[in-house]
N, C-alpha and C positions, 0 to 999 in steps of 0.2 A: 288455424292461427288467425287472430284478429287483424283487422286492417292496420291498427296501430303497430302491431308487431311486425308487419310487413314493411313499415315505413323505412327503416334503415336499409333493407335490401333493395327496395325500389329506388331509394335515393342513390345508393351505390351504383346500381345498374344504369340509372339515368345519367349520372355523372360520367360513367365510363363511355356510354354511347355518345354523349355530347363531346367529350374530349376526342374520341375517334373521328367524329364528324368534322370538328374544327380542324384537326390535323389534315384530314383529307382535303378540305376546302382550301386550306393554306397552301398545300402542295400544288394545287391547281392554279394558284395565282399566276398570271403571266409574268415571266421573268424577262425583264427588258434586256435584250442584247444590244448594247450601245453601238452606234455607228463608228467604225474605225476612223481614227484621225487621218486627215489628208497627209500624204507624203510629199514633201517639198524637195524636188529633185536637186541633188547636188548641194543642199544647204547643210551647213555645219553650225555648231554652237560657238558663239563669239563672246558670250558673257553679257550680263545685264547692264554693264557700264556703258555699252554702246547705245543703249536705248535712250539714255538721258539726254543725248545731244538733240534729239527731236521732240521727245515727249517730256518736256520740262515740268508741266503741271502735274502729270502723273508721278514723275520721279520725286517731286517735292512732297506730295501727300502720301505716297505709298509706304515710306518707312514708318509712319505713325499707325499703320493698320496692323492687324494680326498677321496677315500674310507677310508684311514687311519685317516683322519681328521674329518670325518662326525660324527655327533652326533647320535650314534646308538639308543639312547633312543627315538629319534624322530620317528624312523621307527619300533619301537616295537621289536627290537632284542638286547636289552641291555644285556651286559654280554656275548654275543655269539662270537663277533669278527669274526674270520675266519669261525666259525661254522654257521654263518648267511647265508653263501653261500654253504659251503661244508657239512653241516649236522652235527649231533652230533658226537663227535670224540672219545668217550671212547673206542669203539671197535677197532678203528684204532690205538689208542695209545697203547692198550694192545697187539695188534698184532705186533706192531713195536718192541716189546721186543724179539720176537722170529723169525721175518722175516725181510729180507732186503727190501722187496717190499710189505709192508702192503697195503691192498686194501679196508678195511672196511670204506670207506669215499666216498663222491661224487667227482669224478674226471671229470672236465669239458670236457676234450678231449675224454673221453670215453662215454659221455652222448649223447643222441639224440639231434640234434640242437634245437628241440622244447623244450626239457627239459632245456637246457642251457638258452634259452630265458625266460622261465618261472621263473628261479631263479632270473634273473635280474629284471623282472617285479614285483617281490615281493615288491620292493621299487620304481622302476622307472616307476610308472604308476600314479603318482600324478598329471600329467598334461595331457591334451587331446592328445597332439602330441604323447607322448610315449604310452599312453593307446591305441591309434589308431594304434600302431605298429603291432598289431595282424593282421590287414588287409593290411599292406603295402606289396609292391612287394618284399622287402627283407625278410619279414617273410614267405610269400608264397613260395619264392625260398629257404627257410630254410637256410638263412644266419644269424647265431647267433651273438649276440652282441660282443662276444670276438674275432670275426674275424676282427673287426675294432678297438676295444678299448683295451688298456692295463688295466690290473686289478691290478697286484701286484707291478707295478712300474710306474713311471710317464711317460707320453707320450707327444704328441704334443698338445699344447693349453690346455684349461681348460677341454676339453672332453677326454683327455688322449688317443688320437688316436695313432695307431701304426706308422703311417706315415702321413705327411701332405697331404691334397688334393692339386692338383688332383692326385698325385702319388698313393695314397691309392685307389681312385676310379678306376684308370686304371688297377689295379690288377684283376678286374673282367670285366670292361667295355672296352675291348680292341678295339672294333669297334669304340667307341666314341673317343678313343685316336687317332685312325687313321684319323678321321674326323677333328680333331684339327690340323692335319699336312697338310690340304688342303691350297691352296693359300690364300683364304679368310676365315676368321674365327672370332669368338669371341676371344678376346685376353686372353685366359686362359693360354696357355704356357708362355706368357709374364708376367703373374701375375697381369694383370689389373683387371680381374674378376676371380672368382673361382666357382667351382661346387656348394658349399653351398650358394652362392648368389642367385641361382635360385631354387635349389633342397634341399629338406630335406630328411635325411636318414630314418626318423622314421614315418612320417605321411603317411596316405593313402587317403588324400583328393582327389587325382586324380591319374590316372594310372602312370603318369610320375613323381609323387611325387614332383610336383612343390610347391613352398612355397605359392603361391596364385592361385586361381582358374582361369581357362581359360588363357587369355592373360594379366592379371594384372601384372604378373611377368615381361613381356616384357615392359609394360608401365612404369615401374619404371625408365627405362632409356630412352625409346622412347615415352615420354609423349605427344609429338606433334601429334602423330598418334592415340591418344585415341578416339577422337570424343567427343560427339555424332555428327553425320552428318545428314543433311537433306536428302541427297541421300547416302545411305549406299551401300558399296560393300558387297553383302550378303555372299559371301564366307568367307570374313573376319569376318563378324558379327556372322555367324552361326558356322563355322568350325575353325576359329582362324588363327593366324599368320603362324603356321606350315603347313597350306594348301599350301602356296606358298614358304615359307622360310625353309631352313635347319639351325636350330639355332647353331649347333656346327661348321659346316664348309661346304664350297661349292667352286666350281670353278667359280661361278658368283660373281661379286663384291658386289652385293646386297644380297648375301646369298640365292639366288633363287634356287629352286629345279632343274631347267634346266639352261643350259648355255645360251640358246637363249630365249628371253622373249616371243616370239610368241609361242614357243613350250609349254611353261607353260600355257599361256592364252587359247590356243586351247583345252586344256584338258576339260575346261568348256564351251568354246565358239567356237564350231566347225563350226557353220553356220555364217560365217562372210559375210559382204556385198560384192557384186561382185567386187567393185572397190578396195577391199583389196587384192591385188595381192600377194598371199602367195608363188607363184612359183618363184618370183624374188629372186635371190641369195642375192642381196643387196637392200637396200631401207628402207624407213621409215616404211613400212607396216610389216616388220619383227621385228620392235621394237615398240610394242603397246604403251608403256609409253611415246613415243615421242609426241603423241597427248593426250592420256589419262593420263595426268600428275598427277592428284590427285587420283591415283588409289585406295588408302585406303578409300577414302570417300570425298564427296564434299558438300558444302553448296549452290552451285550456278548452278550446271549442273548435270543432271541425267547420262550423259555419262562420267563424271569425267574429262571434259575438264577444262582448266585453267580459 
């Protein structure tokens, strides 16, 4: 049977192996067991109205937030209000009568990051994305929810973010910010696209927390490169776009990982034909895509000629 006839079989087997591999890797992702909340001895629930006596500023702003408008009955914490997150407040309230800094309450900034995430996931685990947060890179790195989200006052957009993306993301991802300053880049600084267009902060479906598996997130904009192709460029098919491209920024106008095309191609194709004179400083042989124009895949030529 010809190599062309074997292509569907090879494609099917490769896809099956890839799916099995991804499922295996996903199952091995560390599942964060959050720290149990502290138990406040003898404390009982007294209702959120008691909190307004001392926390006037918070009480004034909180009703205008999403948390302030939510139907607490839906989440099983009816009548608790502030205590739904901070724990029963009777001991804290009694201590406030004799101390300027009463402590008998759950204070987020003093809790372990895993404990703070656990508080939020009491309610925010009703969909797969946020339930999956336990395996995400943010959870593994112990970045709690309140590092990005406002709780007591309104923030940016419906998610109550402390700052808009990408400025919020740059506070941790400084290297990525530097890549967006390179001459060629996805137009994130210009506001054409934004980090949440490609990434999700909560899901752990893949290591880079992309919204879609593999290269599907790239094909949302670059649909002409999706294929399928009769002759596939296997590095693209197996390893994906980031094998050759730097998605955030590059010195190459096609966002390639190397400035010179030949330097990139020779990483996988070191044994070029003798007539490909790589020693020449200038010439077409230093630009592989001058001849191999359909480098992502072709329906007519196995060498990706036009």
